[in-house]
N, C-alpha and C positions, 0 to 999 in steps of 0.2 A: 837247295835250288831245284827247280823243275828240270830234270834231265830230259833232253831231247824235246824241249818246248818248241811248239810250232811257231815259226816266224811268219806272220801274215804277209801275203804277197805285197800288200801296200807298204809294209814296213821294210821288206827286203829292198825295195827301190830306194830307200833312204839310208842304206847302210853307210856308216861313217859320214853321213851327210849333214848339210846345213839346211835347216828349215827356217824360213823367214816369216815371222808373224806380222802380217799387214793389217794391223788393227789401229786405225786412227783414233785420236782423242775424240770422244763423242761430242758432236756439236762444234768441233774445231774446224779450221780452214781446210784440213785434209779429208774431212769426213764426206766423201762422195765416191760413188762407184768408179767413176773415171779415174780418180786419183789412186784408189786402191788397186785397180787393174794396172795402172802405171807403176806403182810400187812393186807389185808382184812380178811384172815383166822385167823391171830393172834388177830385182833380186835374182831372178833366174839367169839373166844375162851376166851377172857377177859371179855365178857359180852355185847358187842355191839349188838344192835338189827337190825341195818341196816347199809348201806354203801352209800357214795356219791363218784361217780366215774366219771372221766373226760375221754372223747373220746370213740367212739364206739368200738374201738379195745380193750380197757381195760375193758369196760362194758361187752363185749362178753367173755373175758377171765375170769372175776370174776363170770359171770353168769354160766359158765360151772363148777365152783367150789362150788357154793352155791345157795340155793333157797331163801335166805333171801332178804328182800326188798332192791332194789338199786335205788338211786336217780342218774339219768344220766344227763350229760351235755356235751357240747362242748365249748371250749374256742377258740376264734379267735381274732387276732389283726387286725382290719379292718382299712383301710386307710381313709375312709370317714365318719366313724361313731364311737362314743365313746364306745358303748356297746360291750361286749366281750362274754357273756354267751348265747349260743344257738341262734345265730342271724338269722339263715336261716331255711327255711322249710325243706330242705334236711337234716339238722342236726337232726331235730325231727324224720324224717323218719329213719335215720341210727341208732339213739339211740333206737327207738322202736324195730327195727329189731334185734338189738344186745341184747335186753332183759331187758332194763330199765323198772322199774315199775312206777316210778315218773320221769317226765322230767322237769328239772329246766331251766328257761330262765330269762334274764335280764328284769325286769319289771320297771326299772327307766323311768321317763318321759323325756327321751332324744331322740335325733334323732336316727332312726333305719332303717335298710334296708327293714324290713318286719314288718307290723303292729302286735302288740302284740295279738290282737284279732285273727289274722290269725294263729299265732303260737298255741294259745290255742285251736282253732277249730281243727287244725291238730293233736295236742296231744290227744284230745278227740276222734278223728276219729280212732286213733290207740288203743283206750280203755285204755289209760294211764291217770294218774292224772297230772295236771299242777301245778308246784310250781313256784310262782313268787318271784324271788330274788329281794328284795326291799332295798332302801336306806332311804326312808322317809315314814311317815304315808300316805302322799298323793299318793305315789306309790301303797301302799297296798289297799287304797280305790279304785283306778282306776283298779287295777288288779282284785279285787273281783267283781267289777261292770262288768268287761269284761269276767267273767266266770272262773277265776283261782280258783283252789280247795284249794290251800295252799299258805300262805304267809310266807316269811322268812326274817329275819333281815340281811341277807347275805352281802348286799352291803352298809350298814350304814358306812359312813366315807370314802368310797372308790370311790366317784365320784368327788373328788377335795379336795385340801388342804392336810395337813399332815395325814398320815395313823393313824388310832386309835390304842390304846393299851389296851383298855378296852371294854368289850361287851356293846352294847347299850340296856340295860334292860328297859329303858324308852320306846323305840320303841316297844319292845316285849310286854310291858303292853298295849300300845296304840293299837297294832294290836289285842291283845286278847279281847279288847273291841269291835272289829269289828267281830271277828270270833274265834271259838275254834281251827281252823286249822292253828296253828302257829308253825313254827320251828325256834328256836333261833340258830343263826350262826354268827360267826365273833368274833375273839379275845377271844374266850373261851379257856383259857390256863391253868386254875387250876380247880381241882375238885369242889372247892367252887363256881366258876363261873357257872358251869353246874347246881349246886344245886340252885343257885340264879335265874338262867334262868327258871327252873321249877317253882319256887316260883312266878316268874313274870307272869306265865301263859302259858309258852311254852308247847306244846303237846309233843315235842321231841327236842333234843339238838344235834347239829352237832359240833364235835371237829375235827380239821384237823391238822394244823401245830404242835400243842403240842404233837401229837401222832405219826404222820407219816412223819414229815419233820425234820430229825436230823440236817440238815444244819441250820434251823431256831432256833431250840432249843439250839444248840451249840452257835449260835451268841448271844442269850439272856444271857447265862452264861458269855460269853466273854465280852460283853458290861458292865455287872455289875462289873466284876472283873477289867476291865480297869478303870472304874470310881473310884473304891476303890483305885487302885494303884496310880492314878493321885492325889487323895486326900492325900494319905500317902506321896507321893513325895513332894506335896506342903507344908505339915506341918512339913516336916523333917527339923532339924536345919541346 
């Protein structure tokens, strides 16, 4: 573990805190700045201490409405590279200009258009904290060695194979053994998941779809009901 690791000021404000990711389904009925700002303010009113916001336009809109910490990111679908989160230097520049306090980037050890070290240097040049969105403990080790301030379990299970349905608390514990600057994120759908993430050593916890994506929440209910209906039909005489 990194003894005496510096906790960035931006992260200190999120200690034991809930961060709500206000990222609507792209092209969905909630995909507008007005609604993202409304989601953000509602989350803060409910006790969130910070926000995770995608795209400079939405970061700018939310920044105008609150001074609470914002984790900013850009998602891109690239033709030649598998990573999606803040892949370009210009993404860092626009997020910083828009008002993000922490800038998240894909820290997985996959091919990328810009070296992670260059992204981190640019984030620091803007006076922002760099959050490494990781899938494995190897990602976290490399990110910390490269100068990242914060590591997150954001991408665990999302780099191949079936998508996970449970939070990766094992990864959270492993990252906590490396640094106190850990944010748990990914598949945290129930209050008890958030509690367990804190118990596993997370400094803060990000919750997204379970709060701000009604399309996903509705599909979870629909899936459970469909399974039950199928079971009832199969057992009917």
